[in-house]
C-alpha positions, 0 to 999 in steps of 0.5 A, a space after each residue: 148505799 146511795 150509789 144504789 139508790 141513785 141507780 134505781 132513781 135514774 131507772 124510774 126517770 126514764 119511764 116516767 118521762 116516756 109515759 108522761 110525754 106519750 100521754 100528754 101528746 095524746 090528750 093534747 092532740 084530742 084537746 086541740 081539736 077544738 081549736 082547729 076550726 079557728 085555723 081552717 075557718 078563721 085564719 088563726 096563724 099556727 103560733 097562736 094555735 099552739 099558745 092557746 093549746 099550750 095554756 091547757 097543758 097545766 090541768 093536763 099535766 096535773 092528772 097525768 104526772 101521778 099516772 106516769 109515776 105509777 106506771 114508772 114505778 111499777 115497770 121499774 120495780 118489776 123489771 128489777 125483780 124479773 132480772 133478779 136484781 131485787 134479790 141481790 139488793 135484799 141479800 146485801 142487806 137492803 130493806 124494803 124502805 131502802 129500796 122504795 126511798 128513790 121512788 118515794 123521793 121522786 113521788 114527793 117531787 111530783 106531789 110538790 109539782 102537781 100542787 103548784 099546777 093546782 094552786 097557781 098554773 092551772 087557774 092561770 092557764 084557764 083564765 088566760 085561755 078565756 081572755 085570749 079567746 075573747 080577744 080573738 073573737 072580738 078582733 074581727 079584722 085580724 082573724 075573722 074577716 078573710 078576703 075573697 070569702 063570705 065570712 060569717 063572724 056571727 049569727 045573722 051577719 055576713 061579710 064579704 071583702 074583695 081585698 085587704 091591704 097591709 094598712 088594715 084598710 078593706 076594699 069592695 065590701 058587702 054586708 048582709 044583716 039578717 037579724 031581723 028576718 022581716 027586714 033584712 038590710 044589705 050594705 055595699 062600700 067602695 072601702 072601709 076599716 074596723 075601728 075601735 071605740 070606747 063604746 066597742 068595735 065599729 065598721 066604718 064604710 066609705 062611699 056606699 049605699 044601704 039597702 033595706 027591704 020592708 014595710 007594708 008593701 015589702 018596698 025597697 029603701 035605698 040610701 047612699 052615704 059617704 060614711 057609715 058606721 056599723 056597730 058590731 058590738 051587738 055581734 061580738 060575744 061577751 066573756 072577757 070580764 064575765 063571771 069566773 068558774 071555779 077552775 078559773 079562780 085562784 085559792 084566795 078567790 075560792 076560799 073567800 069569794 065575793 059574797 055581794 055577788 049573787 053568783 058567787 054566793 049561790 056557788 059558794 059551796 062549789 068553790 070550797 069543794 074546788 079548793 079542797 080538791 086542789 089541796 087533796 089532789 096531790 096526795 093521790 101522787 104519793 098513793 099511787 107510787 105506794 100502790 106500785 111499790 106494794 105490788 112489787 116489793 110487798 110479800 115474799 119474792 116469787 118468780 112465779 105468778 108476778 103478773 097477778 100482782 101487777 094486774 091487781 096494782 093496776 085495777 087498784 090504781 084505776 079504782 082509787 082514780 075513779 074514787 078520787 074523781 067521784 068524791 068531789 061530786 059527792 061532796 057537792 051533793 052531801 057537804 058532810 063528806 068533803 073530809 073523805 077527799 083527804 081521808 081516802 088517799 091516806 087510807 089507801 096509802 096506809 094499806 099500801 104500806 102495810 102490803 109492802 112491809 108485810 112478810 107473808 105472801 098475799 095468798 096465805 089468808 082465806 081470801 088470798 087462797 081464793 084469789 090464788 085458786 082463781 089465778 091458777 085458772 087464768 094462765 092456762 093458755 101458757 101451758 098450751 102455748 108451751 106444749 105447741 
């Protein structure tokens, strides 16, 4: 008996890996588009690009693993039914639970994996991504200032560097500060370098001049300098140690936020909903697997009309996923509905188990007969194709 269950488990692993990898590739490409401007316009190397995009993957996988498990379970058991292998297994004494056991084991493993991503990997990736982006934004010398082009590291600031030496020194520097439209400033220097100080980044220029147009008569003031330090702290964007969003926090930070912080106090319920959603979300992995099992193992065996079960399972899974996405928004508006985050997957799972274990065909009831009558009209194209 175990060898047959291992056989079903091996059949599940292949489609599961294929669906998860394919969907992950598509979502990863769509998510990575927002980082392409850092390669094209800011000179970010490809290794850093891969590192940034990989930080998004835990959150993506937490959503795609249940979908991949559902597709793999539906495909595998439908293939077993189409090849009449299910009939042979039933004839040898296998129960529905025995046949469903490999899928349930795989669903339990995926549930633990999704839970680990929700509790640790996803917030770790989100907060690491935020910190890395902040470091890249402030690293003007290594990322933003390219030689031979006019760089715009921040609104109101244009920097031109003729040449950058391996030591980090820059030659032929032109800076135009247009923050104050009435008094624009232009600075030129023979050489310079970016230095970091406890007060923030400074652009140190050597042997140059500072030109400013302003005043009542729009006169030009010219200042020659040997050394001049431009404060870049006003241009860099803050965000390295700022307020953390709910998806960037660990569980203990969500359940017990800093109530002395006004932002944390005002978003207390958002933190609670996020925490409970992370705990309840992995339950959907098992529920989606049970929906697929109910469609392929439930009711009487029939070689006709199996596509109706597959379509019903697909719509059921889509409806459940839409419900799972909408309930956190409802809980933010109506706090008393937060228990639905746990109750909805349990109810759908119980219905799926009932449908999987029932012996009567789905069309035996009044509603079932209506579904059967509606389904009989759908495949009319098959008869026309066979006639042709």
